[in-house]
Structure formats: C-alpha cells, structure tokens
ChimeraX commands (.cxc) that place a marker at each C-alpha (Angstrom):
marker #1 position -59.61,-56.23,155.52 radius 0.5
marker #1 position -62.39,-58.80,155.53 radius 0.5
marker #1 position -60.92,-62.04,156.82 radius 0.5
marker #1 position -60.31,-64.45,153.97 radius 0.5
marker #1 position -60.47,-67.93,155.47 radius 0.5
marker #1 position -58.75,-70.35,153.07 radius 0.5
marker #1 position -60.78,-73.21,154.56 radius 0.5
marker #1 position -64.08,-71.67,153.46 radius 0.5
marker #1 position -63.34,-68.99,150.82 radius 0.5
marker #1 position -62.31,-69.11,147.18 radius 0.5
marker #1 position -62.13,-66.46,144.47 radius 0.5
marker #1 position -63.64,-67.44,141.11 radius 0.5
marker #1 position -62.72,-65.19,138.19 radius 0.5
marker #1 position -64.88,-65.73,135.09 radius 0.5
marker #1 position -64.46,-64.69,131.45 radius 0.5
marker #1 position -61.78,-62.02,131.66 radius 0.5
marker #1 position -60.83,-62.41,128.06 radius 0.5
marker #1 position -59.62,-59.45,126.01 radius 0.5
marker #1 position -62.72,-59.37,123.79 radius 0.5
marker #1 position -65.03,-59.46,126.86 radius 0.5
marker #1 position -63.08,-56.81,128.79 radius 0.5
marker #1 position -63.05,-54.56,125.71 radius 0.5
marker #1 position -66.88,-54.42,125.55 radius 0.5
marker #1 position -68.63,-51.15,126.49 radius 0.5
marker #1 position -69.59,-52.20,130.02 radius 0.5
marker #1 position -71.25,-50.24,132.79 radius 0.5
marker #1 position -70.96,-49.11,135.54 radius 0.5
marker #1 position -67.33,-50.26,135.48 radius 0.5
marker #1 position -64.94,-50.22,132.51 radius 0.5
marker #1 position -63.23,-53.47,131.65 radius 0.5
marker #1 position -59.85,-52.05,132.71 radius 0.5
marker #1 position -61.24,-51.21,136.16 radius 0.5
marker #1 position -62.72,-54.70,136.52 radius 0.5
marker #1 position -59.37,-56.26,135.66 radius 0.5
marker #1 position -57.54,-54.00,138.15 radius 0.5
marker #1 position -59.97,-54.97,140.94 radius 0.5
marker #1 position -59.76,-58.65,140.02 radius 0.5
marker #1 position -55.97,-58.53,140.27 radius 0.5
marker #1 position -56.16,-56.87,143.69 radius 0.5
marker #1 position -58.58,-59.57,144.87 radius 0.5
marker #1 position -56.44,-62.33,143.36 radius 0.5
marker #1 position -53.39,-61.10,145.23 radius 0.5
marker #1 position -55.27,-60.86,148.54 radius 0.5
marker #1 position -56.73,-64.37,148.20 radius 0.5
marker #1 position -53.36,-65.84,147.24 radius 0.5
marker #1 position -51.65,-64.06,150.16 radius 0.5
marker #1 position -54.27,-65.59,152.48 radius 0.5
marker #1 position -53.62,-69.05,151.02 radius 0.5
marker #1 position -57.15,-69.26,149.60 radius 0.5
marker #1 position -57.80,-70.87,146.22 radius 0.5
marker #1 position -58.10,-68.70,143.11 radius 0.5
marker #1 position -60.00,-70.34,140.24 radius 0.5
marker #1 position -59.83,-68.84,136.76 radius 0.5
marker #1 position -62.65,-69.90,134.44 radius 0.5
marker #1 position -62.38,-69.30,130.72 radius 0.5
marker #1 position -65.55,-69.93,128.76 radius 0.5
marker #1 position -64.61,-70.61,125.17 radius 0.5
marker #1 position -66.40,-71.25,121.93 radius 0.5
marker #1 position -65.44,-73.97,119.44 radius 0.5
marker #1 position -64.41,-71.38,116.84 radius 0.5
marker #1 position -62.23,-69.59,119.47 radius 0.5
marker #1 position -62.47,-66.06,118.01 radius 0.5
marker #1 position -59.57,-63.59,118.34 radius 0.5
marker #1 position -59.51,-61.80,121.68 radius 0.5
marker #1 position -60.41,-64.98,123.57 radius 0.5
marker #1 position -57.19,-64.73,125.56 radius 0.5
marker #1 position -57.58,-64.86,129.34 radius 0.5
marker #1 position -57.22,-61.67,131.39 radius 0.5
marker #1 position -58.92,-61.63,134.92 radius 0.5
marker #1 position -62.40,-60.33,136.46 radius 0.5
marker #1 position -64.59,-58.58,139.04 radius 0.5
marker #1 position -68.13,-57.57,137.97 radius 0.5
marker #1 position -69.81,-55.38,135.33 radius 0.5
marker #1 position -72.43,-55.63,132.57 radius 0.5
marker #1 position -73.43,-54.34,129.16 radius 0.5
marker #1 position -76.18,-52.16,130.67 radius 0.5
marker #1 position -76.79,-50.44,134.00 radius 0.5
marker #1 position -80.06,-52.33,134.52 radius 0.5
marker #1 position -78.37,-55.71,133.95 radius 0.5
marker #1 position -75.64,-54.85,136.44 radius 0.5
marker #1 position -78.16,-53.61,139.02 radius 0.5
marker #1 position -80.26,-56.77,138.61 radius 0.5
marker #1 position -77.23,-58.99,139.07 radius 0.5
marker #1 position -75.93,-57.30,142.22 radius 0.5
marker #1 position -79.34,-56.77,143.87 radius 0.5
marker #1 position -81.36,-59.82,142.80 radius 0.5
marker #1 position -79.14,-62.67,141.60 radius 0.5
marker #1 position -75.83,-62.51,143.48 radius 0.5
marker #1 position -77.37,-62.04,146.96 radius 0.5
marker #1 position -78.93,-65.49,146.51 radius 0.5
marker #1 position -75.45,-66.93,146.09 radius 0.5
marker #1 position -73.61,-65.08,148.86 radius 0.5
marker #1 position -72.59,-61.71,150.25 radius 0.5
marker #1 position -72.14,-58.99,147.63 radius 0.5
marker #1 position -69.24,-56.64,148.40 radius 0.5
marker #1 position -67.05,-54.23,146.49 radius 0.5
marker #1 position -63.34,-54.91,146.02 radius 0.5
marker #1 position -62.55,-52.10,148.45 radius 0.5
marker #1 position -64.91,-53.59,151.07 radius 0.5
marker #1 position -63.22,-57.00,150.78 radius 0.5
marker #1 position -59.74,-55.51,151.02 radius 0.5
marker #1 position -60.52,-52.90,153.73 radius 0.5
marker link #1:1,2 radius 0.2
marker link #1:2,3 radius 0.2
marker link #1:3,4 radius 0.2
marker link #1:4,5 radius 0.2
marker link #1:5,6 radius 0.2
marker link #1:6,7 radius 0.2
marker link #1:7,8 radius 0.2
marker link #1:8,9 radius 0.2
marker link #1:9,10 radius 0.2
marker link #1:10,11 radius 0.2
marker link #1:11,12 radius 0.2
marker link #1:12,13 radius 0.2
marker link #1:13,14 radius 0.2
marker link #1:14,15 radius 0.2
marker link #1:15,16 radius 0.2
marker link #1:16,17 radius 0.2
marker link #1:17,18 radius 0.2
marker link #1:18,19 radius 0.2
marker link #1:19,20 radius 0.2
marker link #1:20,21 radius 0.2
marker link #1:21,22 radius 0.2
marker link #1:22,23 radius 0.2
marker link #1:23,24 radius 0.2
marker link #1:24,25 radius 0.2
marker link #1:25,26 radius 0.2
marker link #1:26,27 radius 0.2
marker link #1:27,28 radius 0.2
marker link #1:28,29 radius 0.2
marker link #1:29,30 radius 0.2
marker link #1:30,31 radius 0.2
marker link #1:31,32 radius 0.2
marker link #1:32,33 radius 0.2
marker link #1:33,34 radius 0.2
marker link #1:34,35 radius 0.2
marker link #1:35,36 radius 0.2
marker link #1:36,37 radius 0.2
marker link #1:37,38 radius 0.2
marker link #1:38,39 radius 0.2
marker link #1:39,40 radius 0.2
marker link #1:40,41 radius 0.2
marker link #1:41,42 radius 0.2
marker link #1:42,43 radius 0.2
marker link #1:43,44 radius 0.2
marker link #1:44,45 radius 0.2
marker link #1:45,46 radius 0.2
marker link #1:46,47 radius 0.2
marker link #1:47,48 radius 0.2
marker link #1:48,49 radius 0.2
marker link #1:49,50 radius 0.2
marker link #1:50,51 radius 0.2
marker link #1:51,52 radius 0.2
marker link #1:52,53 radius 0.2
marker link #1:53,54 radius 0.2
marker link #1:54,55 radius 0.2
marker link #1:55,56 radius 0.2
marker link #1:56,57 radius 0.2
marker link #1:57,58 radius 0.2
marker link #1:58,59 radius 0.2
marker link #1:59,60 radius 0.2
marker link #1:60,61 radius 0.2
marker link #1:61,62 radius 0.2
marker link #1:62,63 radius 0.2
marker link #1:63,64 radius 0.2
marker link #1:64,65 radius 0.2
marker link #1:65,66 radius 0.2
marker link #1:66,67 radius 0.2
marker link #1:67,68 radius 0.2
marker link #1:68,69 radius 0.2
marker link #1:69,70 radius 0.2
marker link #1:70,71 radius 0.2
marker link #1:71,72 radius 0.2
marker link #1:72,73 radius 0.2
marker link #1:73,74 radius 0.2
marker link #1:74,75 radius 0.2
marker link #1:75,76 radius 0.2
marker link #1:76,77 radius 0.2
marker link #1:77,78 radius 0.2
marker link #1:78,79 radius 0.2
marker link #1:79,80 radius 0.2
marker link #1:80,81 radius 0.2
marker link #1:81,82 radius 0.2
marker link #1:82,83 radius 0.2
marker link #1:83,84 radius 0.2
marker link #1:84,85 radius 0.2
marker link #1:85,86 radius 0.2
marker link #1:86,87 radius 0.2
marker link #1:87,88 radius 0.2
marker link #1:88,89 radius 0.2
marker link #1:89,90 radius 0.2
marker link #1:90,91 radius 0.2
marker link #1:91,92 radius 0.2
marker link #1:92,93 radius 0.2
marker link #1:93,94 radius 0.2
marker link #1:94,95 radius 0.2
marker link #1:95,96 radius 0.2
marker link #1:96,97 radius 0.2
marker link #1:97,98 radius 0.2
marker link #1:98,99 radius 0.2
marker link #1:99,100 radius 0.2
marker link #1:100,101 radius 0.2
marker link #1:101,102 radius 0.2
view
C-alpha cells in the first residue's frame, strides 16, 4: 500500500450525494465510485489521516441531496480524461484506488 502519512496526507471526498451518484457517469458508475471512496476512507482513517467530507448544497436543497461518499468520474469520457490528465496532475499525484491501497 502507498504510505499514507497523516502528517502530510488527507482524503477529501466531494459531492457524493444520492442525486450526483445516480447520474449516468463514465468511465465509472456512481456505485463504483462510492465503493472506492469507502475503501479509501477506511485506509486513511486506519492510518490516522484526516478524512474531509464536502457537501456542496443549493439553497433549494433538492431531493437526493443526501451525502454519500466519492472517488472520481464524470458525465462524459472526454471530461473525465481531461480532469485526470490535465487538471488533477497540477494539484498532485493522480492514482487509482487500487494503486493507493496496493
């Protein structure tokens, strides 16, 4: 497993609400994203690293806004590819759940 140093690492899970997870995402289904997010959450907690859950909400708070948990997917393949190859590498190392937990 990749060493999770609680002094320098944190897991941030964003927008894993039922209505978001239920969207037709690609290349990963919402259920798969949630499963990977839960695996990562458990590993970070076991290492004593912080886990931050962010829920972005709207003032009208539509149904399905309940919090679930995350990993990474998109509404189109090109959006997902752009995020993991262009945007996220500027922020840090991009890895799969299995790579982090190996």
